[in-house]
C-alpha positions as CSV (number, residue, x, y, z in Angstrom):
1,K,0.0,0.0,0.0
2,A,2.8,2.4,0.9
3,A,4.5,1.7,-2.5
4,K,1.2,2.3,-4.4
5,K,0.7,5.6,-2.4
6,A,4.2,6.8,-3.2
7,A,3.7,6.0,-6.9
8,K,0.4,7.8,-6.9
9,N,1.9,10.9,-5.3
10,K,4.8,10.9,-7.8
11,N,2.3,10.9,-10.7
12,K,0.4,13.7,-9.1
13,S,3.6,15.8,-8.8
14,K,4.4,15.2,-12.4
15,Q,0.9,16.3,-13.5
16,A,1.2,19.4,-11.4
17,G,4.6,20.4,-13.0
18,G,3.6,20.1,-16.6
19,L,1.5,18.5,-19.3
20,G,2.2,14.7,-19.4
21,L,2.2,13.0,-22.8
22,G,0.8,9.5,-22.7
23,S,0.9,6.5,-25.0
24,G,-1.8,8.0,-27.2
25,T,0.2,11.1,-28.2
26,N,2.5,9.7,-30.9
27,W,0.6,11.9,-33.4
28,F,1.6,14.9,-31.4
29,L,5.3,13.9,-31.1
30,K,5.3,13.4,-34.9
31,L,3.9,17.0,-35.3
32,L,6.7,18.3,-33.2
33,K,9.3,16.5,-35.3
34,D,7.7,17.8,-38.5
35,E,7.7,21.3,-37.2
36,K,11.3,21.0,-36.1
37,A,12.4,19.6,-39.5
38,A,10.6,22.4,-41.3
39,G,12.3,25.0,-39.2
40,T,9.0,26.5,-38.1
41,D,9.4,26.2,-34.3
42,D,10.8,29.0,-32.2
43,G,13.9,27.2,-31.1
44,D,13.0,27.1,-27.4
45,F,10.0,24.8,-27.8
46,I,11.7,21.4,-28.3
47,S,14.2,21.8,-25.5
48,T,11.8,23.4,-23.0
49,T,9.4,21.5,-20.7
50,I,5.8,22.2,-21.7
51,H,3.9,24.0,-19.0
52,P,0.2,24.7,-19.7
53,Q,0.4,28.0,-17.8
54,K,3.5,29.2,-19.8
55,K,2.0,29.4,-23.3
56,G,4.3,32.3,-24.1
57,L,7.1,29.8,-24.8
58,I,5.2,28.6,-27.9
59,T,5.0,31.0,-30.7
60,N,4.1,28.6,-33.5
61,S,0.4,28.9,-34.1
62,S,-0.3,25.3,-35.1
63,L,1.5,23.9,-32.0
64,R,-0.3,26.4,-29.8
65,I,-3.6,25.4,-31.2
66,T,-2.8,21.7,-30.8
67,L,-1.9,22.3,-27.1
68,E,-5.1,24.2,-26.5
69,R,-7.1,21.3,-28.0
70,I,-5.3,18.9,-25.7
71,G,-5.9,21.1,-22.6
72,S,-9.6,21.5,-23.5
73,G,-10.2,17.8,-24.1
74,G,-10.8,18.4,-27.8
75,A,-8.1,15.9,-29.0
76,Q,-9.7,12.6,-28.2
77,R,-9.5,9.2,-29.9
78,V,-12.2,8.1,-32.2
79,P,-15.0,6.1,-30.4
80,K,-14.8,2.4,-31.1
81,I,-16.9,-0.6,-30.0
82,A,-15.2,-3.6,-28.5
83,K,-14.3,-6.4,-30.9
84,G,-17.0,-9.0,-31.2
85,A,-19.8,-6.7,-29.9
86,R,-22.3,-4.5,-31.7
87,D,-24.8,-1.7,-31.1
88,F,-28.5,-2.0,-32.0
89,E,-30.4,1.0,-33.3
90,P,-34.1,1.6,-32.7
91,D,-35.4,0.0,-35.9
92,Q,-33.2,-3.1,-35.2
93,M,-34.5,-3.2,-31.6
94,A,-38.1,-3.1,-32.9
95,V,-37.5,-6.2,-35.0
96,R,-35.8,-8.0,-32.2
97,Q,-38.6,-7.3,-29.7
98,E,-41.2,-8.5,-32.2
99,A,-39.2,-11.7,-32.8
100,F,-38.8,-12.3,-29.0
101,E,-42.5,-11.9,-28.4
102,I,-43.3,-14.5,-31.0
103,I,-40.8,-16.9,-29.4
104,R,-42.1,-16.2,-25.9
105,G,-45.7,-16.8,-27.1
106,V,-44.7,-20.3,-28.4
107,F,-42.9,-21.2,-25.2
108,R,-45.9,-20.1,-23.0
109,R,-48.4,-22.1,-25.2
110,H,-46.4,-25.2,-24.2
111,G,-46.8,-24.4,-20.5
112,A,-43.3,-23.0,-19.9
113,V,-42.5,-20.4,-17.3
114,E,-39.8,-17.7,-17.8
115,I,-36.8,-17.4,-15.4
116,D,-33.7,-15.2,-15.3
117,T,-30.2,-15.8,-13.9
118,P,-27.2,-13.5,-13.3
119,V,-25.1,-12.7,-16.3
120,F,-22.1,-13.9,-14.2
121,E,-21.6,-17.0,-12.1
122,L,-19.0,-18.3,-9.8
123,K,-16.1,-19.4,-11.9
124,E,-16.2,-22.9,-10.4
125,T,-19.8,-23.3,-11.5
126,L,-18.9,-22.8,-15.2
127,T,-15.5,-24.4,-15.5
128,G,-15.2,-28.1,-16.5
129,K,-18.7,-28.1,-18.0
130,Y,-17.9,-27.4,-21.6
131,G,-14.9,-29.7,-22.3
132,E,-12.2,-27.9,-24.4
133,D,-14.5,-24.9,-24.9
134,S,-14.0,-24.0,-21.3
135,K,-11.0,-21.9,-22.5
136,L,-13.6,-19.6,-24.2
137,I,-15.2,-18.6,-20.8
138,Y,-14.8,-14.9,-20.0
139,E,-13.2,-14.8,-16.5
140,L,-13.5,-11.7,-14.3
141,A,-11.0,-10.3,-11.9
142,D,-11.4,-11.1,-8.2
143,Q,-14.4,-9.1,-6.9
144,G,-14.8,-9.2,-3.1
145,G,-13.2,-12.5,-2.6
146,E,-15.1,-14.4,-5.3
147,L,-13.8,-15.6,-8.7
148,L,-16.5,-14.9,-11.2
149,A,-17.0,-15.5,-15.0
150,L,-19.6,-14.4,-17.5
151,R,-22.0,-17.1,-18.4
152,Y,-21.1,-19.1,-21.5
153,D,-24.6,-20.4,-22.1
154,L,-28.0,-20.7,-20.3
155,T,-27.9,-24.4,-19.6
156,V,-25.3,-24.6,-16.8
157,P,-26.9,-21.7,-15.0
158,F,-30.2,-23.5,-15.2
159,A,-28.6,-26.6,-13.7
160,R,-27.3,-24.5,-10.9
161,F,-30.8,-22.9,-10.5
162,L,-32.4,-26.3,-10.2
163,A,-29.9,-27.5,-7.6
164,L,-30.2,-24.3,-5.5
165,H,-34.0,-24.0,-5.5
166,S,-34.9,-27.7,-5.2
167,V,-37.2,-27.5,-8.2
168,G,-39.3,-30.5,-9.1
169,N,-40.9,-30.8,-12.6
170,I,-40.5,-27.6,-14.6
171,K,-40.7,-26.4,-18.2
172,R,-38.7,-23.2,-18.3
173,F,-37.6,-20.8,-21.0
174,H,-34.9,-18.2,-20.8
175,I,-33.8,-15.6,-23.3
176,G,-30.6,-13.8,-22.4
177,K,-27.1,-12.7,-23.5
178,V,-24.2,-15.1,-23.3
179,Y,-20.5,-14.5,-23.8
180,R,-17.7,-16.3,-25.6
181,R,-14.0,-15.3,-25.5
182,D,-13.8,-16.5,-29.1
183,N,-12.3,-15.1,-32.3
184,P,-15.3,-13.2,-33.7
185,N,-16.2,-13.5,-37.4
186,I,-18.8,-10.8,-38.2
187,A,-19.3,-12.1,-41.7
188,K,-20.4,-15.5,-40.4
189,G,-22.4,-14.0,-37.5
190,R,-20.0,-15.1,-34.8
191,F,-19.9,-12.6,-32.0
192,R,-18.5,-12.5,-28.4
193,E,-21.8,-11.3,-27.0
194,F,-25.1,-12.7,-28.4
195,Y,-28.5,-13.9,-27.4
196,Q,-29.6,-17.5,-26.7
197,G,-33.2,-18.7,-26.3
198,D,-33.5,-21.9,-24.3
199,Y,-36.5,-24.2,-23.6
200,D,-35.8,-27.0,-21.2
201,V,-37.9,-29.7,-19.5
202,A,-36.6,-30.9,-16.2
203,G,-38.0,-33.5,-13.8
204,D,-39.9,-36.9,-14.2
205,Y,-41.9,-37.3,-17.3
206,D,-43.0,-40.1,-19.5
207,S,-40.3,-41.4,-21.8
208,M,-39.7,-39.4,-25.0
209,I,-42.6,-36.9,-24.3
210,P,-40.2,-34.0,-23.4
211,E,-38.0,-34.8,-26.4
212,T,-40.9,-34.6,-28.9
213,E,-42.2,-31.4,-27.3
214,V,-38.8,-29.7,-27.6
215,L,-38.9,-30.6,-31.3
216,S,-42.4,-29.3,-31.6
217,V,-41.5,-26.0,-30.0
218,A,-38.5,-25.5,-32.3
219,I,-40.7,-26.2,-35.4
220,E,-43.5,-23.8,-34.3
221,I,-41.0,-21.0,-33.7
222,L,-39.3,-21.4,-37.0
223,R,-42.6,-21.5,-38.8
224,A,-43.8,-18.4,-37.0
225,L,-40.7,-16.4,-37.9
226,P,-40.0,-15.3,-41.6
227,V,-36.9,-17.6,-42.0
228,G,-38.1,-19.5,-45.1
229,D,-37.5,-23.2,-45.5
230,F,-35.6,-25.0,-42.8
231,A,-34.4,-28.4,-41.7
232,I,-33.9,-29.7,-38.2
233,K,-31.0,-32.0,-37.5
234,L,-30.9,-34.3,-34.5
235,N,-27.7,-35.3,-32.6
236,H,-27.7,-38.2,-30.2
237,R,-24.6,-38.4,-28.0
238,V,-25.1,-42.1,-27.4
239,L,-25.2,-42.9,-31.1
240,L,-22.1,-40.7,-31.7
241,D,-20.2,-42.4,-28.9
242,A,-21.2,-45.8,-30.4
243,M,-19.8,-44.7,-33.9
244,L,-16.5,-43.6,-32.3
245,D,-16.3,-46.9,-30.4
246,I,-16.9,-49.0,-33.6
247,C,-14.2,-46.9,-35.3
248,G,-11.7,-47.8,-32.6
249,V,-11.5,-44.5,-30.6
250,P,-10.3,-45.0,-27.0
251,E,-13.1,-44.1,-24.5
252,E,-11.0,-41.4,-22.9
253,K,-10.8,-39.6,-26.2
254,F,-14.6,-39.6,-26.9
255,R,-15.2,-36.1,-25.7
256,P,-12.1,-34.5,-27.5
257,I,-13.0,-36.3,-30.7
258,C,-16.7,-35.2,-30.4
259,S,-15.5,-31.7,-30.1
260,A,-13.6,-32.0,-33.4
261,V,-16.6,-33.6,-35.1
262,D,-18.8,-30.7,-34.0
263,K,-16.7,-28.4,-36.2
264,L,-17.7,-30.2,-39.4
265,D,-20.5,-27.7,-40.1
266,K,-17.8,-24.9,-40.2
267,E,-14.7,-26.6,-41.4
268,P,-13.9,-29.2,-44.1
269,W,-13.2,-32.8,-43.2
270,S,-9.4,-32.3,-44.0
271,A,-9.1,-29.7,-41.3
272,V,-11.1,-31.8,-38.8
273,R,-9.0,-34.9,-39.6
274,C,-5.8,-32.9,-39.1
275,E,-7.0,-31.7,-35.6
276,M,-8.0,-35.3,-34.6
277,I,-4.5,-36.6,-35.5
278,E,-2.1,-33.7,-34.7
279,V,-3.9,-32.1,-31.8
280,K,-6.0,-34.9,-30.3
281,G,-3.4,-37.6,-30.9
282,L,-5.7,-40.0,-32.7
283,D,-4.4,-42.8,-34.9
284,P,-4.8,-41.8,-38.6
285,V,-6.4,-45.1,-39.5
286,V,-9.1,-44.5,-36.9
287,A,-9.6,-41.0,-38.1
288,D,-10.2,-42.3,-41.6
289,R,-12.8,-44.8,-40.3
290,I,-14.6,-41.9,-38.7
291,G,-14.5,-40.0,-42.0
292,R,-16.1,-42.9,-43.8
């Protein structure tokens, strides 16, 4: 604490003595060099400490105007949005709200209730739940003795919600923002902040009834929204594990290889095969069986 206080006082004394030039003032230093090279400065400017109160030292009009802009706050960097995020204007918000109301209406017709959970969770709640994708979790600095992270999806927070509130049978839906520390690709619609809409059935129900209802909900929503023709693809983890087993994948590699297979909708088989072999350490013969 004493060291921090001493450093803070040192910075204050520097600011009191003159105008400090920070890392964003390269353009200003270049201006000084250009003025010097052109021989337009008054000779005392470059070698003299710049004091805001002693503007008489500066006779060159362009330099004086620049300093006045800095002192008045007029020289600022151009506003920029964080990478992987976006703003929504009023007309875009109107479209979003209309779509959300259609989706919520379908959820409610199937007897679902809406819940909400915090946008951040304890880090230990989220880590270890997403396999290799856990590295994409946005971790937050220690706040009040708790390690926190932004939610990666809406499913793990729902599992925590069920455990914490001792919920029995429930159909719930949740529409909210989630966060991925991923490399954004705006052209392909991959952002670091985006919405997810979840409909889940938890509890004891007759076999396959919740599964068919989830499919029905998805179809009703896509029919209600102007998305055009669509197809729904089903993934069954047990079937996928059985395929990997038949191909000769060791059981301890099921999850890593599944993670590679999941990328087939975004990358060609050659890239996925390369990841299986070079990154996941899979036998090339086994990888070729998976490809077939």
